[in-house]
ROKE-697212 format. One record per atom (N, C-alpha, C): residue in three letters; z, y, x. Coordinates in steps of 0.05 Angstrom, whole numbers, plus 5000, padded with zeros to 4 digits. Atoms other than C-alpha are relative to their C-alpha. Example, Ala and Ser with C-alpha at 12.3 -4.5 7.8 and 13.67 -1.06 7.14 Angstrom:
2
ALA500049765018 ALA515649105246 ALA500050245018 SER499949764984 SER514349795273 SER501450224985 
***
This chain:
391
UNK498450045026 UNK454546855244 UNK502049875006 UNK497550204992 UNK459246345274 UNK502550305009 UNK498149804990 UNK462446965309 UNK501150234974 UNK499849845015 UNK462547435250 UNK502649774980 UNK498050195016 UNK465646775209 UNK503649995020 UNK497250014987 UNK471546705263 UNK501550255006 UNK497749785006 UNK473247425259 UNK501350114979 UNK499649955029 UNK473247445185 UNK503349814999 UNK498350244999 UNK478546845197 UNK503050225015 UNK498249904980 UNK482947285249 UNK502250164978 UNK498049935027 UNK489647555216 UNK499550375009 UNK501349764992 UNK487548275253 UNK497650054985 UNK503049795013 UNK480648375218 UNK500250194973 UNK500449775027 UNK482348705153 UNK501550215008 UNK499349684986 UNK486449265195 UNK497950125017 UNK501949964993 UNK480849245237 UNK497750184983 UNK502449865014 UNK475149355188 UNK501250294978 UNK499349735012 UNK479349875145 UNK501150255019 UNK500049784982 UNK481050275215 UNK496950085001 UNK503249985001 UNK473150245221 UNK499050174976 UNK501549905017 UNK471950465153 UNK501550374993 UNK498349684998 UNK476951095160 UNK498950195022 UNK500249924978 UNK473851235224 UNK496950164996 UNK502149895001 UNK466651305198 UNK500750184978 UNK499749735017 UNK469651725140 UNK499550245008 UNK499249684981 UNK472052235186 UNK498050105016 UNK502449874983 UNK465352235226 UNK497350064976 UNK501349845022 UNK461352285161 UNK500250264994 UNK499149745010 UNK465252885136 UNK498750225012 UNK499149784982 UNK464553245203 UNK496750045010 UNK501949984989 UNK456553165204 UNK498150104977 UNK501449935026 UNK450953395164 UNK499249834975 UNK499750195024 UNK452052805118 UNK501949984982 UNK498149925028 UNK458253135081 UNK499050054986 UNK501649955029 UNK453753395029 UNK500249794989 UNK500450195032 UNK451752725005 UNK502249845002 UNK498050155005 UNK458152465028 UNK502350064967 UNK498349785024 UNK461852954974 UNK498749964970 UNK502450095010 UNK455752784931 UNK500849814991 UNK499950285005 UNK456352064930 UNK502550014984 UNK497650005017 UNK464152134912 UNK500250084976 UNK498949885029 UNK463652624858 UNK497849954976 UNK502250005016 UNK457552284826 UNK501649874971 UNK499250095022 UNK459552184751 UNK498849724986 UNK500450225006 UNK460551504727 UNK500549874969 UNK499449975017 UNK460951374653 UNK500349674983 UNK500250315006 UNK462650694610 UNK501350064971 UNK499550025023 UNK462250694540 UNK499949854969 UNK500350215022 UNK463450294472 UNK501350054974 UNK499149895034 UNK464150614404 UNK501450345005 UNK497749674992 UNK468951234407 UNK502349955025 UNK498449964976 UNK471950954474 UNK498450055020 UNK501349894972 UNK469651294532 UNK502050045023 UNK498349994976 UNK471651224603 UNK497450235022 UNK501549824992 UNK468651784640 UNK500850195031 UNK498149904977 UNK470851924716 UNK497850065027 UNK502650064974 UNK467052064791 UNK501149845002 UNK500050174983 UNK465951574829 UNK503449955013 UNK497750094980 UNK472451674873 UNK501749894987 UNK498450005017 UNK476551684815 UNK499649714989 UNK499550415013 UNK474250904788 UNK500549885034 UNK499550204978 UNK474850704864 UNK503850004996 UNK497849985004 UNK481850994857 UNK502049794978 UNK498650115031 UNK484550814785 UNK498849755001 UNK501850405008 UNK479350154784 UNK500249815027 UNK500350154977 UNK478549894855 UNK502649915008 UNK497250014983 UNK486449964874 UNK501549854983 UNK498350185020 UNK488349604812 UNK499549715005 UNK500050314985 UNK485748984846 UNK500949945014 UNK498150024977 UNK489749154902 UNK502649904985 UNK498149985008 UNK495449234863 UNK501349704990 UNK499950245004 UNK494148564831 UNK501049835022 UNK499850104979 UNK493848254893 UNK503050035013 UNK497649914995 UNK500348614914 UNK502549834978 UNK498050125020 UNK503848354843 UNK499949625007 UNK499750244993 UNK501447604864 UNK501649915020 UNK497450034973 UNK504847644933 UNK502949994997 UNK497549965006 UNK510747874902 UNK501349814984 UNK498750255016 UNK511647364850 UNK500149715016 UNK499750224985 UNK509846814895 UNK502649965023 UNK498549944987 UNK514847114948 UNK503450004987 UNK497250015012 UNK521047184897 UNK500449684988 UNK499950245014 UNK518946444860 UNK501149835030 UNK499850204978 UNK518446064932 UNK499450105029 UNK499949874965 UNK517846474996 UNK502850155009 UNK497649954979 UNK521846875040 UNK502250164983 UNK498349865012 UNK524547304984 UNK502449884979 UNK498950145018 UNK527246664942 UNK502750025004 UNK497150014997 UNK533246724981 UNK501250345010 UNK497749694994 UNK539347304985 UNK499449985034 UNK500150004979 UNK539947105051 UNK497950115023 UNK503049914995 UNK532647255071 UNK499450374990 UNK500849795017 UNK532147875023 UNK501950295016 UNK497849824999 UNK538748235050 UNK498550195020 UNK500149854982 UNK536848525118 UNK497250154998 UNK503049785008 UNK529148735108 UNK500350134968 UNK499549735026 UNK532049085037 UNK501450185009 UNK498049834995 UNK537149445073 UNK498050255023 UNK501849924980 UNK531449635126 UNK497950184987 UNK502849855024 UNK525949895062 UNK501750214996 UNK498549735019 UNK531450365034 UNK499750175025 UNK499149784982 UNK533250735095 UNK496050125013 UNK503049954993 UNK524450695112 UNK499350094981 UNK500749855020 UNK523951015045 UNK500550234994 UNK498649725006 UNK529251515043 UNK500250165019 UNK499649734975 UNK529751865108 UNK497150145002 UNK502749935000 UNK521851925109 UNK500150244975 UNK499349835020 UNK522852275043 UNK501750235004 UNK498449754999 UNK527952735057 UNK500050195026 UNK501249844984 UNK525352945122 UNK497550144988 UNK501649855008 UNK519353165085 UNK500450244982 UNK498349715030 UNK523753555026 UNK500350215026 UNK499249714988 UNK526453925084 UNK498450145015 UNK502949784994 UNK519354175114 UNK498450174980 UNK501249865031 UNK517654365036 UNK501050124988 UNK498449855025 UNK524054655008 UNK498850224995 UNK501649805012 UNK521655224968 UNK497150014985 UNK502350095007 UNK515554984950 UNK499249854978 UNK499550195022 UNK514654654895 UNK497049824987 UNK502150205001 UNK507154384892 UNK500149825029 UNK500650104984 UNK507954214957 UNK502849745002 UNK497750245003 UNK514853764942 UNK498549804975 UNK501650165008 UNK509953344893 UNK499549725022 UNK501050244975 UNK508252914959 UNK501949915017 UNK497250204985 UNK515852674978 UNK499049735008 UNK499550274991 UNK514551984970 UNK497249925012 UNK501650074985 UNK508251975012 UNK500649905027 UNK499750144977 UNK510951785079 UNK501649844997 UNK497850315003 UNK515751285046 UNK498049724995 UNK500850245000 UNK510150755044 UNK499849895034 UNK500450204977 UNK508450195098 UNK497449904989 UNK502050205001 UNK501549955104 UNK499849675011 UNK499150314988 UNK502549235109 UNK497249855012 UNK502150124990 UNK494949055128 UNK498750255033 UNK500649864973 UNK494649565185 UNK502849905021 UNK498150174974 UNK501249325214 UNK500649785004 UNK500050424995 UNK500448585207 UNK497750045015 UNK501949944989 UNK493648795237 UNK500550115033 UNK498549904981 UNK497049185295 UNK502349855014 UNK498750254988 UNK501648585305 UNK498949825007 UNK502250144991 UNK496348155311 UNK499550005023 UNK501449954975 UNK493948415369 UNK501349885024 UNK498650124971 UNK499748205411 UNK500249684998 UNK500350304998 UNK497447475391 UNK503049834992 UNK498350204998 UNK502546905409 UNK503250035007 UNK498649964985 UNK507247295435 UNK503150064977 UNK498149835017 UNK510547545368 UNK501449764990 UNK498450245003 UNK515847085344 UNK499950014962 UNK500649915034 UNK515246935259 UNK502350084994 UNK497849885018 UNK521847225247 UNK499450314999 UNK501149695003 UNK518547895263 UNK497849964984 UNK501650085024 UNK513147685221 UNK500550094967 UNK499650025027 UNK516647495161 UNK501650244996 UNK498849855005 UNK521348085174 UNK497850354982 UNK501849885005 UNK515848565173 UNK499049994974 UNK501350055029 UNK512448285113 UNK501650044972 UNK497249895025 UNK518848265074 UNK500750354996 UNK498949734999 UNK519948955089 UNK498750204987 UNK503349805007 UNK512849215074 UNK500049904965 UNK499750045029 UNK513848805007 UNK502050184986 UNK498349875012 UNK519749194988 UNK499750305000 UNK501749785004 UNK515949795004 UNK497650054974 UNK501749995023 UNK511049634956 UNK500450044978 UNK497949915023 UNK516149524903 UNK499750274991 UNK500149694998 UNK517950164918 UNK498950294991 UNK501549825010 UNK512050504912 UNK499049934971 UNK500349975029 UNK510950244849 UNK501450084978 UNK498149925023 UNK517250434814 UNK499450365005 UNK500449765005 UNK515651114842 UNK497750124989 UNK502149875007 UNK508651214813 UNK500749974974 UNK500850045028 UNK510550934753 UNK502050204990 UNK497649895006 UNK517051384743 UNK498850335011 UNK500949754991 UNK514352014780 UNK496750094997 UNK503149855003 UNK506452064778 UNK498449884982 UNK501850075014 UNK504751924715 UNK499450204979 UNK502049735012 UNK500252484661 UNK501849914979 UNK499650005027 UNK501752594588 UNK500249714988 UNK500450315015 UNK503951954551 UNK498849984972 UNK501250025024 UNK499351714499 UNK501949724994 UNK498450265014 UNK504051304455 UNK497349764995 UNK502450205011 UNK497950964423 UNK498549775021 UNK501350154985 UNK495150714483 UNK502449835013 UNK497650184992 UNK501650514510 UNK500449784983 UNK499550295022 UNK502850044441 UNK497749825010 UNK503150154998 UNK495549744460 UNK501549805028 UNK499450104978 UNK498349624533 UNK502649744994 UNK498150195013 UNK505549304503 UNK499049784987 UNK501050235019 UNK501248854458 UNK499049835020 UNK501050164984 UNK497148584514 UNK501949875018 UNK498050124987 UNK503948474556 UNK501149854981 UNK499150145015 UNK505848154497 UNK498249644994 UNK503050165000 UNK498647704491 UNK501549805029 UNK500650184973 UNK499747484568 UNK502849895002 UNK497650104996 UNK507147314555 UNK500249724985 UNK500650275015 UNK504846774498 UNK498549875020 UNK502650204988 UNK499546554539 UNK502049835029 UNK498350144980 UNK504846394596 UNK502049774988 UNK498150225016 UNK510046054554 UNK498549854991 UNK501250195018 UNK504845664516 UNK497949825024 UNK500850094978 UNK502445454590 UNK497449915006 UNK502749944994 UNK495645644585 UNK499950095032 UNK500149994963 UNK493745554667 UNK496450054997 UNK502049944992 UNK486145774657 UNK500050255007 UNK499949724991 UNK484846434693 UNK498550194976 UNK501449795015 UNK479446754652 UNK502050164976 UNK499649835026 UNK483946934583 UNK501850225010 UNK498549874987 UNK488847194634 UNK498750365000 UNK501649824990 UNK483147614662 UNK499350124982 UNK501249805036 UNK480247864591 UNK502850114997 UNK498049865019 UNK487248144569 UNK500850195025 UNK499149744972 UNK488648504640 UNK498150225001 UNK501949785000 UNK481948824634 UNK500950194976 UNK499149835025 UNK484349094564 UNK502150205011 UNK497449904980 UNK490849244599 UNK499850215017 UNK501249814979 UNK487849644650 UNK498450244980 UNK501549845011 UNK483750054606 UNK502050254983 UNK497549855011 UNK490450164561 UNK501550165012 UNK498449954980 UNK494350354623 UNK498450265003 UNK501049814984 UNK489150854644 UNK500250244975 UNK499049735023 UNK489151234575 UNK502150104987 UNK498449985009 UNK495451164565 UNK502350265013 UNK497649904991 UNK498651624616 UNK501249875029 UNK498950174984 UNK501851134661 UNK496649915022 UNK502450054988 UNK498051024721 UNK498749644999 UNK500750285009 UNK493150444711 UNK500049755029 UNK499450204974 UNK493850104778 UNK502249784993 UNK497250095008 UNK500749874748 UNK498549764988 UNK501350245016 UNK496349434699 UNK499549805023 UNK500550224983 UNK494948944760 UNK502849905007 UNK497250094999 UNK502448914777 UNK500849834977 UNK499750165026 UNK503648784705 UNK498649645000 UNK501850285010 UNK498548214697 UNK500349795015 UNK498150144984 UNK500747914760 UNK501949854989 UNK498050095015 UNK507147784726 UNK500149794997 UNK501150245022 UNK503847284678 UNK499049755013 UNK501150214994 UNK500146904720 UNK501849695010 UNK498650225001 UNK503046184724 UNK500249985029 UNK500350124977 UNK505045904794 UNK499549754994 UNK500550375000 UNK504545164765 UNK497550034987 UNK503150125022 UNK497744884739 UNK500149854982 UNK499750375017 UNK497044274695 UNK500349825019 UNK499650164980 UNK496243874760 UNK502350015022 UNK498049964979 UNK502343854806 UNK498650115024 UNK501849864973 UNK497344084867 UNK498250334992 UNK502349725008 UNK494144674825 UNK502550214997 UNK498449724997 UNK497345404823 UNK497650234996 UNK501449744993 UNK493245944788 UNK501050165011 UNK499749664985 UNK496946524827 UNK500449995027 UNK501149984975 UNK496046214891 UNK497349995007 UNK503150165005 UNK488545964873 UNK498750415000 UNK501249755007 UNK487146734848 UNK501450185021 UNK498849934979 UNK491847044909 UNK498149985033 UNK501350044976 UNK487246644965 UNK497050104991 UNK502049855003 UNK480746914926 UNK500250345000 UNK499949744996 UNK482347594930 UNK501050105028 UNK499949904967 UNK484747615000 UNK497850135009 UNK503349804983 UNK477247775031 UNK499050184989 UNK500949785013 UNK475648114973 UNK501250245007 UNK497749725000 UNK481948634980 UNK498950095029 UNK498849934978 UNK482148665054 UNK496850035008 UNK503349874988 UNK473848715072 UNK498450114976 UNK501549875017 UNK471749025005 UNK501750254992 UNK497749895016 UNK477049384967 UNK501750175011 UNK498049844985 UNK481949735015 UNK497350145026 UNK502349884985 UNK475249925065 UNK499050284984 UNK500949855027 UNK472250205003 UNK501550294994 UNK498249795001 UNK478150634988 UNK500450185029 UNK499649844976 UNK479650865060 UNK497050185001 UNK501849854997 UNK472651075066 UNK499550234979 UNK499849805023 UNK472851455001 UNK502350235012 UNK497649914998 UNK479251755020 UNK500650125030 UNK499149894981 UNK479951895085 UNK498250205014 UNK502149774995 UNK473852395098 UNK500850265006 UNK498049724999 UNK477453015126 UNK498050165024 UNK502149794982 UNK472353525148 UNK502050265008 UNK498449864977 UNK475553875213 UNK497950305008 UNK501849804985 UNK470454385217 UNK501450264980 UNK498749745008 UNK473255095212 UNK502950034982 UNK497250005000 UNK480854865205 UNK501450195008 UNK499149784982 UNK485555435220 UNK503249764999 UNK498450174992 UNK491755285258 UNK502649984983 UNK499049855020 UNK495655525194 UNK500649704981 UNK500050285024 UNK493354815150 UNK500749885023 UNK498850204984 UNK494854405212 UNK503750014996 UNK497449915003 UNK502054655213 UNK501250074973 UNK499449975022 UNK503354735144 UNK502049734988 UNK497450195004 UNK509854385116 UNK499249744989 UNK500250255006 UNK506553825078 UNK498549775023 UNK500050184983 UNK502153495132 UNK501249965023 UNK497150084980 UNK508853665184 UNK501049824994 UNK497750115014 UNK512453385135 UNK499049704998 UNK500650235009 UNK508952745123 UNK499949825031 UNK500350084973 UNK506652615198 UNK503449965016 UNK497550095001 UNK515052715211 UNK500649804991 UNK498650275009 UNK516952285164 UNK499149755008 UNK501550304991 UNK512251675183 UNK500749935022 UNK500550124960 UNK512451735257 UNK503349995001 UNK496750004997 UNK521251955257 UNK500749994984 UNK498250115015 UNK523551795195 UNK500049694991 UNK500150274997 UNK521151085192 UNK501449865027 UNK498350124983 UNK524150945257 UNK503050044994 UNK497349875009 UNK530351295240 UNK501449854977 UNK499250095024 UNK531251035171 UNK500249695001 UNK499250394994 UNK529850245184 UNK501850015026 UNK498350014981 UNK532450235249 UNK503150034995 UNK497449935004 UNK538950605230 UNK501249824979 UNK499050205025 UNK540250195162 UNK500649765010 UNK500150324993 UNK538849515197 UNK502350075020 UNK497149974982 UNK544249785258 UNK501949954988 UNK497750025016 UNK549249995207 UNK499949794984 UNK499250275008 UNK548749315173 UNK500749865019 UNK498750164977 UNK549648935240 UNK503050085012 UNK497349954984 UNK555749385261 UNK501649904977 UNK498950055027 UNK558149275186 UNK501049704994 UNK499750305002 UNK556848565194 UNK498849894969 UNK500949995026 UNK553348585121 UNK497949775010 UNK502650185003 UNK547248215151 UNK500149915031 UNK500150164984 UNK545247825212 UNK497150035021 UNK501950024986 UNK540347945265 UNK497949744994 UNK501950255002 UNK533647465251 UNK499849835025 UNK500050124976 UNK533346935304 UNK497350105012 UNK501949964984 UNK528447105358 UNK499350325000 UNK500049755010 UNK529147825342 UNK501950225011 UNK497549834987 UNK532948405390 UNK499850174988 UNK500349795016 UNK535249065378 UNK496450175013 UNK502949714997 UNK528549405420 UNK497749854987 UNK501850095018 UNK524248905377 UNK499850164975 UNK499349955023 UNK527549105318 UNK499150374990 UNK500849725006 UNK526049895334 UNK496350015004 UNK503849994992 UNK519149725358 UNK498749924967 UNK500949985025 UNK518049475287 UNK500150154977 UNK498149785016 UNK521449985251 UNK497850195005 UNK502149804988 UNK516450405292 UNK497449944985 UNK502450185013 UNK510349995262 UNK499850074973 UNK500250005034 UNK511850125193 UNK499450335002 UNK501349775010 UNK510350845203 UNK497750054996 UNK502850085012 UNK503250585192 UNK500049974972 UNK500549985020 UNK502650885128 UNK497049994982 UNK503349865003 UNK495051015116 UNK499649924968 UNK500749905020 UNK492750695054 UNK502050014970 UNK499149935022 UNK498450735007 UNK500950305002 UNK499049764993 UNK500951385038 UNK496450144988 UNK503049845009 UNK493051635021 UNK500449984972 UNK499150115027 UNK494451294948 UNK501650194985 UNK496949915012 UNK501151664930 UNK498550305007 UNK500949784995 UNK497652284963 UNK498350114979 UNK500849895009 UNK492152294926 UNK501050004961 UNK498549905019 UNK496352204865 UNK502250264991 UNK499349825000 UNK500352734881 UNK498950304997 UNK500649714999 UNK495953284889 UNK496950074991 UNK502550035014 UNK488553094860 UNK499850204977 UNK500749835030 UNK489953384795 UNK500650274999 UNK498349795003 UNK493353984814 UNK498450254990 UNK502649855019 UNK486654334795 UNK500250325026 UNK499749654983 UNK488254924855 UNK498149975026 UNK501350044978 UNK484254994918 UNK502450035018 UNK498350034978 UNK489754794969 UNK500150085020 UNK499649874976 UNK491755105031 UNK500249775025 UNK499150254976 UNK493654415064 UNK497649784999 UNK501150235003 UNK490653735073 UNK501649785003 UNK498250204986 UNK495553175074 UNK498849735008 UNK501850284981 UNK490452645099 UNK500850115026 UNK499649964975 UNK491953065163 UNK502249855007 UNK497650184992 UNK499452785169 UNK499749784998 UNK499850275008 UNK497752135139 UNK498349845030 UNK501350084992 UNK493452015193 UNK500350065033 UNK499049944968 UNK496952345258 UNK502249794998 UNK497950114999 UNK503052025231 UNK500449675001 UNK500550285000 UNK500451355222 UNK498549825029 UNK501850024969 UNK495951315285 UNK502549995029 UNK498749964974 UNK502251615331 UNK502449674999 UNK498650275008 UNK506851025287 UNK499249735018 UNK502050284999 UNK501350435293 UNK500249965042 UNK500750014966 UNK500750645384 UNK503949995007 UNK497450064992 UNK508850655392 UNK501849764993 UNK499250355012 UNK510350045349 UNK499249835024 UNK501350204996 UNK505149685387 UNK501049995032 UNK498250024970 UNK507949885465 UNK502149934998 UNK496550014993 UNK515549855449 UNK499049644991 UNK500250335002 UNK513649045422 UNK499149925024 UNK501050144975 UNK509148875476 UNK502650005023 UNK498350014978 UNK514149135521 UNK502349864995 UNK497050155007 UNK520648785486 UNK499549714994 UNK500050264999 UNK517248145479 UNK498249855020 UNK501649974975 UNK512948165547 UNK498549674998 UNK502350145002 UNK508547565561 UNK500049764988 UNK499150345001 UNK512546885540 UNK498450004967 UNK501150135027 UNK508646485478 UNK502949984989 UNK498050035026 UNK513746585416 UNK500149714996 UNK499350255017 UNK517245965394 UNK499850034969 UNK500449985031 UNK515345805323 UNK502249904987 
***
């Protein structure tokens, strides 16, 4: 028990569990258990209250429901960082912000270049624009005390900007037909949450109750339901009734392990199961998986490092203390680990097409993420050497 407790406290633990879940899914999908795996994910789950019905296969409950909890945690972290964290200062925001723009723009351009002329494939343009902060920090933590705080702050800040970009992309480009009535209910829920916040209500249960209604309304509205988690987080008070109390930080603390050791591993298990039997060379070399892999592996490096280098040359920003160009490049390569967010955006881009696709976008996500993680790790290991970093 002590060993398990020590493992769960490690910074890299969430990334390791996530990786393990993905590997298990791939193994299961390529054994006789695959039929049971598909049956499990396709299990219909229905909730009905009067005339209100939510009926989805288990896979979509995971992607629309559990991932809303993940986005709720992302929203909490984002609000805290904006109010009192690294993102509360323009000086700290500028450098990772510039890198994040390059890290989203260049991978998307590379993907589009591989898929010009294929309107269906182009729906996945945003897949390589994402960074998986859990995986990236998990790999970074494997380097131990050699990693300067400045690199961790830069990586975390850049990933937060990536998350903001992903949230905007999902809201603008991956919405279904809009239901005005459901959207009106969602707006009313947001108004109630605003009133709670302005009245200084610090009890968490009223926010959560309205948040559940908000999630259902968003689900029915056509705007992706996971965005309800981000919206709810924006109304959670940072300060409590007592000076030492913080409803936002308490929720963030309570949800961290739930998301790291349950939500994300379950999502990875449900979405990473690629059946490789009978896969053809045409499928492997299709523009979608190749574009995603190239976008993550090459696009992230070129985009983040290139934009940051340009900012340094133009003296728009300065290199954080403890970083050099080699460690900056290694960090940029590490950001090519797009796993969770890339899988999520991939499911939004292609799950509702209703046709038998020639390609599997997960091939590119896993290949690009694995290559980026390995390169980033070895580049950082080489640039940091064996010395313990100064705090």
